[in-house]
C-alpha positions in Angstrom: -9.8 -31.6 21.5 -9.0 -28.4 21.4 -4.9 -28.4 21.7 -5.3 -31.8 20.1 -7.2 -29.7 16.6 -4.8 -27.0 16.4 -1.9 -29.0 16.6 -2.8 -30.8 14.1 -4.0 -28.2 12.0 -0.7 -26.4 12.7 0.8 -27.9 8.8 -2.1 -26.8 6.7 -2.0 -23.6 8.3 1.8 -23.3 8.4 1.1 -24.6 4.2 -1.1 -22.4 3.4 -0.3 -18.9 5.2 -1.7 -16.0 5.0 -3.8 -17.2 1.2 -5.6 -20.0 3.2 -6.9 -17.6 6.0 -8.1 -14.5 4.0 -9.8 -17.2 1.8 -11.8 -19.2 3.6 -10.3 -17.9 7.5 -10.5 -20.0 10.4 -13.4 -21.9 11.8 -13.2 -24.1 15.0 -15.4 -26.7 13.3 -12.7 -27.7 10.4 -10.1 -28.3 13.4 -12.6 -30.6 14.5 -13.4 -32.3 11.2 -9.5 -32.3 10.4 -8.9 -34.1 14.3 -11.6 -36.1 13.0 -10.8 -37.6 9.5 -6.4 -38.3 10.9 -8.2 -40.3 13.5 -10.2 -42.3 11.1 -7.6 -43.3 9.2 -5.1 -44.0 11.7 -7.7 -45.9 12.9 -8.6 -47.9 9.9 -5.3 -48.5 9.4 -3.9 -49.8 12.0 -6.7 -52.2 12.5 -6.7 -52.7 9.3 -11.1 -53.0 10.0 -12.6 -51.4 6.8 -14.8 -49.0 8.4 -13.5 -45.8 10.2 -11.0 -45.7 6.4 -15.0 -45.5 5.3 -15.1 -42.9 8.2 -11.8 -40.6 6.8 -12.8 -41.1 3.3 -15.9 -39.5 3.9 -14.7 -36.7 6.1 -11.9 -36.6 3.6 -14.4 -35.9 0.6 -16.5 -33.7 2.6 -13.9 -30.8 3.3 -12.7 -31.0 0.0 -16.9 -30.5 -1.1 -16.8 -27.6 1.5 -14.1 -26.1 0.2 -14.6 -26.3 -3.2 -18.5 -24.9 -2.6 -16.7 -21.6 -0.2 -14.9 -21.2 -3.1 -17.4 -21.1 -5.6 -20.3 -18.9 -3.6 -17.8 -16.6 -3.7 -17.1 -16.3 -7.6 -18.6 -14.0 -10.1 -20.3 -12.1 -7.5 -20.8 -7.9 -7.4 -22.2 -5.1 -5.1 -22.8 -1.6 -6.5 -24.2 1.1 -3.8 -25.6 4.6 -4.6 -26.1 7.5 -1.9 -28.7 10.3 -1.8 -26.0 12.8 -0.5 -23.2 12.8 1.2 -23.9 15.8 3.8 -27.5 16.0 5.3 -28.3 18.0 8.2 -28.8 16.6 11.9 -32.1 15.1 11.7 -32.3 14.0 8.5 -31.8 11.0 6.0 -30.1 9.3 4.0 -31.2 6.6 1.5 -28.8 3.8 -0.2 -29.2 1.8 -2.4 -27.6 -1.5 -2.5 -27.7 -4.7 -6.1 -26.0 -7.7 -5.3 -25.3 -9.6 -8.8 -24.4 -13.0 -9.2 -22.6 -12.9 -13.1 -21.6 -16.5 -12.3 -24.0 -19.8 -13.7 -23.3 -21.5 -10.3 -26.6 -20.1 -8.1 -25.2 -18.5 -4.4 -27.6 -20.3 -1.6 -26.2 -18.0 1.2 -25.1 -14.6 1.1 -24.2 -12.1 3.8 -23.8 -8.8 2.9 -23.0 -5.7 5.6 -21.5 -2.2 5.4 -18.9 -0.9 7.5 -20.6 1.8 9.4 -19.2 4.3 12.6 -23.0 6.0 12.0 -24.7 5.5 15.3 -28.1 3.4 14.5 -27.2 2.3 11.4 -27.9 -1.0 10.3 -27.3 -2.2 6.2 -26.6 -5.8 6.6 -29.1 -8.9 4.9 -28.6 -12.2 3.6 -30.2 -13.3 0.4 -30.1 -16.2 -2.3 -29.2 -15.5 -5.9 -29.9 -17.6 -8.9 -28.1 -17.8 -11.8 -26.8 -14.7 -13.9 -29.4 -13.2 -11.0 -29.2 -9.4 -9.2 -31.0 -8.6 -5.6 -31.7 -4.5 -4.7 -32.1 -3.1 -1.3 -33.2 0.5 0.0 -31.7 1.3 3.9 -33.1 4.6 4.7 -31.6 5.8 7.4 -32.2 8.9 10.2 -28.9 11.0 11.1 -29.6 12.5 15.0 -26.5 13.2 15.6 -24.2 15.1 13.9 -20.3 14.7 13.4 -18.2 13.3 10.8 -18.6 8.8 10.0 -17.4 6.5 7.4 -19.5 4.3 5.9 -18.1 1.6 4.1 -16.6 -0.6 2.5 -19.1 -3.3 2.1 -18.7 -7.4 2.9 -20.0 -9.8 1.2 -19.6 -13.4 2.9 -20.4 -16.7 2.4 -19.9 -20.0 4.0 -20.9 -24.0 3.1 -23.7 -25.5 4.7 -21.7 -26.9 7.4 -19.7 -23.9 8.5 -16.3 -24.9 8.2 -15.1 -23.0 5.6 -16.0 -19.0 5.2 -14.6 -16.7 2.5 -15.2 -12.9 2.9 -14.9 -10.1 -0.1 -14.9 -6.3 0.2 -16.1 -4.0 -2.3 -16.3 -0.3 -2.7 -13.8 1.7 -0.1 -14.5 4.1 2.8 -17.1 6.8 2.3 -17.4 10.2 5.0 -20.4 11.6 6.0 -21.1 15.2 7.3 -24.0 15.3 9.2 -24.2 18.9 10.7 -25.6 20.2 13.9 -29.5 21.5 13.3 -29.8 25.3 12.7 -33.2 26.2 14.5 -35.1 29.5 13.1 -34.6 32.1 15.8 -37.2 35.2 14.8 -37.0 36.8 17.6 -33.0 37.3 18.3 -30.8 40.3 16.9 -27.6 40.7 18.4 -26.9 45.0 19.6 -25.5 46.9 15.4 -21.9 47.9 15.9 -20.5 51.3 14.9 -20.4 52.8 11.8 -17.7 55.3 11.5 -18.3 56.5 7.9 -20.1 56.0 4.9 -18.2 54.4 2.8 -14.8 54.1 4.4 -15.4 50.2 5.2 -16.4 49.2 1.5 -14.5 46.5 -0.2 -15.3 45.0 -4.0 -17.2 41.6 -3.7 -18.2 39.3 -6.8 -21.9 39.8 -5.0 -24.7 42.0 -6.7 -24.8 44.7 -5.2 -26.3 47.9 -5.6 -23.3 50.0 -5.5 -21.3 49.6 -9.1 -17.9 51.1 -8.9 -15.8 51.0 -12.3 -15.5 48.3 -15.1 -13.2 45.9 -15.8 -12.4 43.5 -18.9 -14.8 40.4 -19.3 -13.8 37.2 -18.2 -14.6 33.6 -19.1 -17.5 32.6 -16.7 -18.9 36.5 -16.3 -22.8 37.7 -16.1 -24.3 38.5 -19.2 -26.2 41.1 -16.5 -23.3 42.1 -15.8 -22.1 44.2 -18.8 -21.8 47.1 -19.0 -22.9 48.1 -22.6 -22.1 51.5 -23.0 -18.7 51.2 -21.9 -18.0 48.1 -24.3 -19.2 50.5 -27.0 -17.0 53.2 -26.4 -14.1 50.9 -25.9 -14.7 48.4 -28.5 -14.2 45.4 -25.7 -16.6 43.7 -23.4 -16.6 45.1 -20.0 -18.5 44.3 -16.6 -19.4 46.0 -14.2 -17.6 45.7 -10.3 -19.3 45.9 -6.8 -19.1 46.9 -3.6 -20.7 45.6 -0.5 -22.1 48.2 1.3 -20.6 49.5 5.4 -21.5 46.5 7.5 -20.4 45.8 11.2 -18.1 42.4 11.1 -20.5 39.7 12.7 -18.4 36.6 15.3 -19.2 33.9 17.2 -17.5 32.7 19.9 -17.7 29.1 20.8 -16.4 27.9 24.2 -15.3 24.3 23.7 -13.0 24.0 27.3 -13.2 21.1 28.5 -14.0 22.3 32.4 -17.0 24.4 31.2 -19.3 21.2 29.6 -21.3 18.5 30.8 -23.4 15.6 30.0 -23.0 13.2 27.2 -25.2 12.4 23.6 -28.1 14.6 23.1 -28.4 16.1 26.7 -25.2 17.2 26.7 -24.4 20.8 27.0 -21.8 20.7 24.3 -24.8 19.7 22.0 -26.4 22.9 23.4 -24.0 25.7 22.6 -23.6 23.9 19.1 -27.5 24.2 18.2 -27.0 28.0 19.8 -23.7 28.4 17.4 -25.5 27.2 14.3 -28.8 28.9 14.7 -26.8 32.3 15.4 -24.6 31.5 12.2 -28.2 30.4 10.3 -29.9 33.5 11.7 -27.3 36.4 10.0 -25.8 34.5 7.0 -29.7 34.6 5.6 -29.5 38.6 6.3 -26.6 39.3 4.3 -24.6 39.7 7.6 -20.7 38.8 7.1 -20.0 36.7 9.8 -17.2 34.4 11.6 -15.8 31.9 13.3 -13.7 31.1 16.1 -13.8 27.9 18.6 -10.4 26.5 20.2 -10.7 22.5 20.8 -7.8 20.5 19.7 -6.4 23.9 18.1 -7.1 27.2 17.4 -10.5 26.7 14.9 -11.3 30.6 12.8 -13.3 31.2 10.0 -13.0 34.6 8.7 -16.1 37.3 8.2 -17.3 36.2 5.1 -21.3 36.1 3.2 -22.9 33.0 1.2 -24.4 29.6 1.0 -20.5 28.6 0.7 -19.2 29.8 3.8 -22.1 29.0 6.1 -20.7 25.4 4.5 -18.0 25.4 5.9 -19.1 26.9 9.7 -20.8 24.1 9.8 -18.7 21.3 9.0 -16.7 23.3 11.1 -19.2 22.9 14.1 -19.9 19.8 13.0 -16.3 18.3 14.3 -16.8 20.7 17.6 -15.6 18.3 20.9 -15.7 20.0 24.7 -11.9 18.7 24.6 -9.8 22.5 25.0 -7.7 23.5 27.5 -7.8 27.2 26.8 -10.0 28.9 28.9 -12.3 31.6 26.6 -11.0 34.3 29.0 -7.5 34.0 27.1 -9.1 33.7 23.6 -10.8 37.1 24.4 -7.9 38.7 25.3 -5.2 36.9 22.3 -7.7 37.4 19.9 -9.6 41.0 20.8 -7.1 42.8 17.9 -9.3 41.8 15.2 -12.4 43.3 16.6 -13.2 46.8 16.5 -15.8 49.5 16.7 -17.6 48.1 13.7 -17.5 44.5 15.6 -20.6 42.5 17.6 -19.5 39.9 18.9 -21.8 36.9 20.5 -19.8 34.9 22.9 -21.8 30.9 23.8 -19.9 29.7 26.8 -21.0 28.4 30.1 -18.1 29.6 32.2 -18.5 32.0 35.2 -15.1 33.1 35.9 -15.2 36.5 36.2 -11.6 37.0 34.0 -13.9 36.9 31.2 -16.1 39.1 31.9 -13.3 41.4 32.3 -12.7 40.8 28.8 -16.0 41.6 27.8 -15.6 44.9 30.2 -11.9 45.6 28.0 -14.0 45.4 24.4 -17.3 47.1 25.6 -14.8 50.3 26.7 -13.0 50.0 22.6 -16.7 50.1 21.6 -17.3 46.6 20.7 -20.6 45.2 20.3 -21.7 41.9 22.2 -23.8 39.8 23.4 -23.3 36.1 25.6 -25.6 33.2 25.6 -25.3 31.7 28.4 -25.5 27.7 29.4 -26.9 27.6 32.8 -24.9 24.4 34.0 -26.5 24.3 36.9 -29.4 22.7 35.1 -26.6 20.3 33.9 -26.0 19.1 37.2 -22.8 21.2 37.3 -21.9 24.5 38.7 -24.2 27.2 40.0 -23.4 30.9 39.4 -24.7 31.1 35.6 -27.5 33.8 36.6 -25.6 36.1 39.3 -22.7 36.3 36.2 -25.8 37.5 33.8 -26.7 40.2 36.1 -23.3 41.4 36.4 -22.6 41.3 32.7 -26.3 43.1 31.9 -25.0 46.1 33.8 -22.0 46.4 31.7 -24.5 47.0 28.8 -24.6 43.5 27.6 -27.2 41.4 26.2 -27.7 38.3 27.4 -29.4 34.9 27.1 -29.7 32.3 29.6 -29.6 28.7 28.5 -31.2 25.5 30.2 -31.0 22.7 29.7 -34.4 21.2 28.2 -35.2 24.6 26.7 -36.2 25.3 23.8 -34.0 27.6 21.8 -35.8 29.8 19.4 -37.9 30.5 22.3 -34.9 32.2 24.9 -32.9 33.2 22.0 -34.5 36.7 22.5 -33.4 40.4 21.9 -33.2 42.5 24.8 -32.7 45.7 25.8 -29.4 45.0 27.8 -30.7 45.5 32.0 -34.1 43.9 30.9 -34.9 40.5 32.6 -33.6 36.8 31.6 -35.8 35.4 29.1 -37.2 31.9 29.4 -39.6 29.4 27.5 -42.4 29.9 30.0 -42.3 33.9 29.3 -43.1 32.9 25.5 -46.3 31.2 26.1 -47.0 31.1 22.0 -43.5 29.0 21.1 -43.9 25.0 21.7 -41.2 23.5 23.6 -41.6 20.5 22.5 -38.1 18.8 22.8 -34.4 19.7 23.4 -32.5 22.2 21.9 -35.8 23.0 20.0 -35.6 20.0 17.6 -38.2 17.6 19.3 -36.8 14.5 21.2 -35.0 11.5 18.9 -33.1 9.7 20.3 -29.1 9.8 18.4 -28.3 6.3 19.1 -31.8 4.6 18.1 -31.6 5.8 14.1 -34.6 5.3 12.1 -33.7 2.7 9.4 -36.1 1.1 6.9 -35.3 -1.6 4.5 -36.9 -2.9 1.7 -36.5 -4.9 -1.8 -37.0 -2.8 -4.5 -37.4 -3.4 -8.4 -34.3 -3.3 -10.7 -35.5 -0.5 -12.7 -34.8 1.8 -9.8 -32.0 1.2 -8.9 -30.1 4.8 -8.7 -26.9 4.5 -11.4 -24.2 3.3 -9.1 -20.8 3.3 -9.1 -20.2 -1.1 -10.2 -18.1 -2.1 -7.2 -16.3 -5.1 -8.3 -13.8 -2.8 -9.3 -13.8 1.0 -8.2 -16.9 3.0 -7.0 -18.1 6.9 -7.3 -21.3 6.9 -5.9 -23.2 10.0 -6.9 -22.9 12.8 -4.0 -23.7 15.8 -4.7 -24.4 18.8 -1.9 -26.3 21.5 -4.2 -26.8 24.4 -2.4 -28.2 27.8 -3.3 -26.6 30.9 -2.6 -28.1 33.6 0.1 -29.0 36.7 -1.1 
């Protein structure tokens, strides 16, 4: 029957081609009905019996009616969507509001609305019916528990006839990105070894931040703040002058994240890379909030270097890089330290986050410390992830070189183990700090990333956010305001 139905339906596919499939799609039930219609007409005209002929006419009329129903059910349909923001941190939620509008006088008895998405656990799918010139509204709240770059959209609206012979799909809007930043935990007890600063003023440099060090004046430019105007110089010269500032002499802080595929194990939220990225984001957050100059370096598919800087915008750039970091690199951390060592001097502190026990990178750390570079290591114990052993011995060797080491095992509460140490001291652990709660992997509670929380409810039309009308183009508001770190 299937082969016969496909053969008999082929003239229709040849006649209408891609336009037919784009409008009505393909259904096995349609092939069956067309086959029955042709057989009924053939039997009726061959036998000159009225019953098969009337059955054929009935089936033909039903096909036409089903096609008209499907076509009309998609006419005059519009979709609006707004999203609360396009950048969130792991553990936070996004809220989307949908509005489906029927501009036609023909009621829509069955519409299936679905938003395409690769965000784990995100489900925005519902079925509705609309009256004449009616509309329906929904709100979907999804908790984002896994860092990464995801795509949401477009929105697909499907309609069909009651017998599922024909169906029609309409797409609204376009694909939009969603960035989920990694968790950046507070590290109240962590501190990195301070670097050596040669002389006062030697490393001063111009900055757009207001600091206690006013270095000179310049002509006023549009956009300069009023509190930067130097009124005495302005009165003396007859034109507005503003003060320029310099940063205090301060050490640069580099965070080196090892993305070598040989040094990471596990999958999902329990993977060692997730712990490493959380540690990196937490360390960056700590020193950015202290108004320190922080840089980031990692080698995945390519070398990714973010030069040291300050402020919340710089912090956002580093979080975006960390959000997509994956252990796909082939370059060991030892090679990175040797090749990039020219960047670092006596005024630099280097924090290495790795699970490697290769003695070659320990030699690179020794070389850096001999040049006066201060070093700290966050060392992941792969044995706790079911991998190789040797992390404890590596930690002992590094401490013998005067390097600060924090040993991290699977399931450790990161703020508990990331504690500033005196080189040569004992390894910090969650058990050694009983007053710090250890309530979950990575210090953020145990929440399955693939099981994001989604709430769906109908809301009144007056509560719908101002959104783009996706009958033509879409431009939902997705501003992400950041407060500068002082």
